[in-house]
C-alpha atoms as one frame of an Amber mdcrd trajectory, in Angstrom:
protein
  22.888  -9.699 -14.861  22.274  -8.681 -11.320  21.179 -11.268  -8.773  18.246
  -8.683  -8.814  17.280  -9.367 -12.278  17.899 -13.100 -12.336  15.672 -13.084
  -8.609  12.983 -11.393 -10.802  13.118 -13.937 -14.256  12.726 -16.583 -11.751
  10.047 -15.337 -10.277   8.251 -14.726 -13.256   8.442 -18.444 -14.336   7.330
 -19.420 -11.062   4.218 -17.621 -10.844   3.396 -17.003 -14.343   3.466 -13.921
 -14.828   4.582 -11.434 -16.921   7.753 -10.467 -18.115   7.288  -6.126 -17.754
  10.534  -4.048 -19.269   9.189  -1.161 -16.819   9.599  -3.860 -13.304  12.853
  -4.942 -15.045  14.295  -1.388 -15.159  13.750  -0.410 -11.956  15.435  -3.065
 -10.405  18.201  -2.944 -12.722  18.400   0.912 -10.256  17.074  -0.987  -7.493
  20.380  -3.546  -7.371  22.660  -0.798  -8.105  21.691   1.054  -4.963  21.547
  -2.408  -2.813  25.377  -2.510  -4.636  26.246   0.879  -3.538  24.078   0.339
   0.608  26.322  -3.452   1.200  29.273  -1.268  -0.281  29.103   1.413   2.669
  28.383  -1.462   4.983  31.639  -2.928   3.918  33.752  -0.694   4.501  32.160
   1.049   7.886  33.746  -2.469   9.169  37.364  -2.035   7.872  38.842  -0.198
  10.932  42.118   1.043   8.628  42.266   4.489   6.718  44.745   1.752   4.231
  41.865  -1.279   4.240  39.349   0.927   3.155  41.313   2.891   0.222  42.014
  -0.300  -1.020  38.890  -1.345  -1.178  37.140   1.483  -2.384  39.205   1.560
  -4.881  37.888  -2.435  -5.509  34.728  -0.946  -6.460  35.500   1.542  -9.358
  32.025   1.568 -10.183  30.264   5.073  -9.314  28.675   5.420  -6.268  24.305
   5.971  -6.182  24.387   9.396  -6.380  20.679   9.449  -4.628  19.693   9.318
  -1.312  16.908   6.448  -2.571  14.246   5.753  -4.808  10.851   7.065  -5.768
   8.769   4.829  -7.543   5.601   5.478  -8.876   3.579   4.197 -11.430  -0.668
   2.793 -11.883  -2.649   0.577  -9.506  -1.388  -2.834  -9.471   1.813  -2.320
 -11.550   4.197  -4.811  -9.970   5.508  -1.871  -7.364   5.095  -3.566  -4.290
   6.768  -6.711  -5.373   9.982  -5.297  -6.853   9.838  -3.137  -3.273   9.659
  -6.278  -1.540  12.185  -8.322  -3.604  15.341  -5.671  -3.127  13.914  -5.231
   0.410  13.641  -9.326   0.706  17.443  -9.705  -0.717  18.964  -6.555   1.252
  21.255  -8.706   3.629  21.599  -6.059   6.768  19.175  -5.982   9.958  19.364
  -1.837  10.055  16.367  -1.809   7.503  12.530  -1.550   7.889   9.883  -2.113
   5.872   6.097   0.096   6.458   2.527   1.413   5.059   3.157   4.718   4.384
  -0.549   5.570   6.830   0.898   3.478   9.814   3.509   4.717   9.758   2.582
   8.541   9.697   0.240   7.370  12.602   3.301   5.709  14.868   4.877   9.157
  13.474   1.859  10.904  15.743   1.802   8.802  18.170   5.414   9.474  19.171
   4.947  13.482  18.626   2.185  13.437  21.077   3.890  11.899  24.033   7.272
  14.067  22.902   5.057  17.046  23.403   4.327  16.419  26.679   7.751  16.068
  27.478   8.042  19.641  26.490  10.759  18.862  23.924  10.974  21.407  21.687
  11.789  19.503  17.719  10.006  16.456  17.908  10.564  15.270  14.122  14.197
  15.913  14.968  14.198  13.644  18.491  11.584  10.625  16.344  13.816  10.844
  12.942  16.692  11.029  15.679  15.726   7.905  17.694  14.969   5.835  13.417
  18.128   6.406  12.049  20.479   4.750  15.150  18.845   1.623  14.188  17.388
   1.914  10.662  19.406   3.114   7.126  17.267   1.454   5.013  13.443   2.836
   5.577  11.049   1.538   2.697   7.212   3.142   2.407   4.531   1.364   0.676
   1.647   3.603  -0.940   2.717   6.674  -0.153  -0.137   8.936  -0.201  -0.822
  12.461   1.706  -4.695  13.403   2.047  -4.418  15.490   4.792  -3.334  18.398
   5.613  -1.228  17.287   9.102   0.392  15.011   7.114   0.984  17.555   4.245
   2.618  20.033   6.443   5.491  17.806   8.225   6.282  15.370   5.735   8.831
  17.458   4.021  10.722  18.056   7.703  10.021  14.467   8.093  12.207  13.825
   4.924  14.230  16.404   5.255  15.578  14.820   8.883  15.832  11.576   7.915
  18.081  12.364   4.773  20.271  14.321   6.713  20.553  11.906   9.119  21.840
   9.196   6.533  18.582   6.994   6.120  18.120   5.537   2.977  14.376   6.335
   1.524  12.066   4.169  -0.720   8.425   4.788  -1.769   5.809   3.154  -3.674
   3.546   5.741  -4.485   0.472   6.055  -7.377   1.106   8.886  -8.147   4.143
  11.165 -10.057   5.353  13.282  -7.098   3.800  16.758  -8.969   0.568  15.304
  -8.641   1.005  14.272  -4.579  -1.423  16.214  -2.047  -3.152  17.939  -5.918
  -6.357  19.384  -4.663  -5.555  19.822  -0.895  -5.343  23.001   1.400  -1.859
  25.663   1.570  -0.896  23.256  -1.351   1.781  26.303  -1.951   3.444  24.862
   1.245   4.006  21.634  -0.046   5.471  22.438  -2.798   9.212  22.628  -1.313
   8.587  18.523  -0.028   8.111  17.913  -3.859  11.413  19.245  -4.504  13.225
  17.847  -2.287  12.251  14.845  -3.906  13.369  15.409  -6.948  16.060  16.834
  -6.168  17.099  13.949  -3.291  14.899  10.215  -5.135  15.711   8.683  -8.257
  12.070   9.075  -9.857  11.265   5.638 -11.868   8.042   4.705 -12.847   6.556
   1.560 -13.283   4.015   1.960 -15.269   2.857  -0.273 -18.808  -0.006   0.884
 -18.223  -1.148  -2.660 -17.655  -3.207  -3.293 -14.041  -2.131  -7.405 -13.329
  -4.628  -7.313 -10.434  -7.589  -6.266 -12.893  -6.214  -8.692 -15.673  -5.904
 -12.198 -12.826  -9.692 -11.296 -11.499 -10.768 -10.666 -15.498 -11.037 -15.084
 -15.964 -12.266 -15.077 -12.087 -15.452 -15.335 -10.973 -16.008 -12.505  -8.109
 -19.101 -13.624  -6.919 -19.171 -17.396  -4.329 -21.896 -18.948  -2.516 -20.694
 -20.121   0.795 -22.412 -23.166   1.101 -20.632 -24.418  -2.029 -17.534 -26.109
  -1.452 -16.085 -25.490  -4.720 -16.933 -21.399  -4.622 -15.394 -21.241  -1.669
 -12.481 -23.273  -2.880 -11.966 -20.875  -5.408 -12.641 -17.174  -3.749  -9.848
 -18.586  -1.025  -7.563 -19.582  -4.046  -8.565 -16.060  -6.165  -7.157 -14.614
  -2.559  -3.855 -16.699  -2.733  -3.033 -15.265  -6.324  -3.867 -12.100  -5.429
  -2.650 -10.992  -1.763   0.731 -10.985  -0.459   1.374 -11.891   2.667   1.526
  -9.416   5.503   1.472 -10.391   9.423   0.770  -7.067  10.404  -2.499  -5.304
  11.305  -3.016  -1.941   8.934  -5.578   0.377  11.067  -7.094   3.071   9.380
  -8.243   5.938  11.837 -10.931   8.777  11.600 -11.526  10.551  14.403 -12.259
   8.839  17.358 -12.660   5.752  15.804 -10.550   2.855  14.580 -11.283   0.331
  11.373  -7.962  -2.093  11.801  -7.688  -4.870   8.810  -6.264  -7.907   9.851
  -5.637  -9.120   6.478  -4.199  -5.691   4.069  -1.486  -5.154   1.704  -0.873
  -3.166  -1.178  -4.039  -2.102  -1.493  -5.537  -5.866  -1.317  -7.672  -6.598
   1.703  -9.871  -9.330   2.947 -12.560  -7.913   5.920 -16.296 -10.020   6.989
 -20.313  -8.037   6.505 -20.026  -7.910  10.823 -16.846  -6.427  10.346 -18.415
  -3.943   8.185 -21.631  -3.193   8.622 -22.141  -4.334  12.226 -20.321  -1.951
  13.633 -21.125   1.283  13.849 -19.625   2.566  10.840 -20.510   5.721   8.720
 -20.061   7.178   5.158 -16.876   9.027   6.825 -15.516   5.648   7.576 -15.941
   3.751   4.050 -14.936   6.733   2.552 -11.747   6.583   4.451 -11.639   2.548
   3.768 -11.538   3.488  -0.406  -8.675   5.792   0.444  -6.301   2.216   1.099
  -8.682  -0.291  -0.781  -8.734  -0.940  -4.099  -8.849  -4.547  -4.023 -11.622
  -5.877  -1.464 -12.735  -9.701  -0.473 -16.273  -9.119   1.421 -16.836 -12.890
   2.525 -19.807 -13.706   4.833 -23.220 -11.372   2.899 -25.678 -13.190   5.254
 -29.351 -12.530   4.396 -30.751  -9.453   5.958 -33.823  -9.498   7.677 -36.832
  -7.108   7.823 -36.125  -6.566  11.211 -32.157  -5.426  10.063 -32.863  -2.079
   8.160 -29.592  -0.662   9.790 -27.684  -3.548   8.341 -29.372  -2.929   5.040
 -28.520   0.545   5.044 -25.118  -0.149   6.170 -24.708  -2.584   2.964 -26.038
   0.145   0.586 -23.862   2.381   1.634 -20.775   0.716   1.598 -21.368  -0.630
  -1.880 -22.508   2.782  -3.490 -18.637   4.729  -2.409 -17.071   1.219  -3.237
 -18.889   1.484  -6.465 -18.146   5.060  -6.660 -14.927   4.459  -5.835 -13.957
   1.985  -8.464 -13.089  -0.645  -5.556 -12.853  -4.168  -6.959 -15.480  -6.476
  -5.381 -15.370 -10.160  -4.536 -18.042 -11.461  -2.783 -18.983 -14.703  -0.613
 -22.535 -14.576   0.181 -24.397 -17.173   2.279 -27.409 -16.360  -0.409 -27.635
 -15.454  -3.997 -27.747 -11.280  -5.088 -30.729 -11.180  -5.182 -31.323 -12.398
  -1.825 -29.661 -11.364   0.328 -32.346  -8.591   1.346 -35.768 -10.089   2.527
 -37.294  -6.654   4.274 -39.758  -4.569   2.400 -38.862  -0.885   3.872 -35.513
  -0.261   1.829 -36.229  -2.295  -1.244 -36.676   0.073  -2.906 -32.817   1.007
  -2.283 -31.649  -2.800  -2.554 -32.566  -2.370  -6.211 -29.803   0.158  -6.814
 -27.503  -2.595  -4.699 -28.714  -5.450  -6.582 -28.335  -4.334  -9.808 -24.807
  -2.053  -8.442 -23.290  -5.889  -7.585 -24.470  -7.526 -10.920 -22.373  -4.614
 -12.597 -19.305  -4.973 -10.754 -18.828  -8.620 -11.232 -19.589  -7.656 -15.548
 -15.436  -7.819 -16.660 -17.151  -4.223 -18.562 -17.070  -2.979 -14.461 -13.214
  -4.492 -14.377 -12.168  -2.556 -17.219
């Protein structure tokens, strides 16, 4: 049994997880890739031709015949967990793990700077810079949501692969489902073909959403002034959240929404950050592109003089309800007592109804 398989089985026992054959099978392939990467690094350190021949003869197993791995499957099926297991146990320094959205935002910023210097090919320049220091690049939550990314991602991947950068990515979509209803999608098809030809495509999906499974047996609306409920809210967060020190930034037009606690589609954020700032419907819709489980904390009592806050909260709940985002709340007030005004009383009845519905196991399923 390979070292990643052993680590996986230990993780299943330690965290009381369900054994998943599709996860296990994907880890076998990831372990083959890991062996291939370490072998290629070791070969580079051997200076003489004779030494290299002896080393390669020692490794008679087949080489890994792809330039990386594309892991896809439904929400909450453990794709990120197994990619993290691979990344954390790949003993090289020339590696990077990054959320794809974050990577593309940084890429666009670099492109702007390079273009001001009248460089003719910013994509080539940036990929060369990446390849100097990074030999293994892990993208989490790969998806294409706008035409700008759709039109450049093919060249970006092609250049990275040409420069011998190994790419591992997780996605909720099969390659053929990417950018499904996008503008000028026919121009995107060559990228899909590149993915299918250059990366090993692996499905991680036994049709179980493990995040939902954990939520089914839990309460999902907690009162902050009750110590035991505050503790349970924090414990549920720790149970689901994979710790990530970096800040995740969602950009929309000229605005930024910073998520200080975000990983693998799970986010913890305050009512103040989402409802006291001048965020629009578009901002909330954009949030739902990335967040699948939302821990919303410190929901206050909304008074009759705070109708702007009430409207934003109504809007937020409507959008996450329609987007099927799983919601866990920490509130100062019971659901029925959050809004004490009269002007939006009728609209808020729908919010109360939806908040109550979103606490049920039927909603989770």
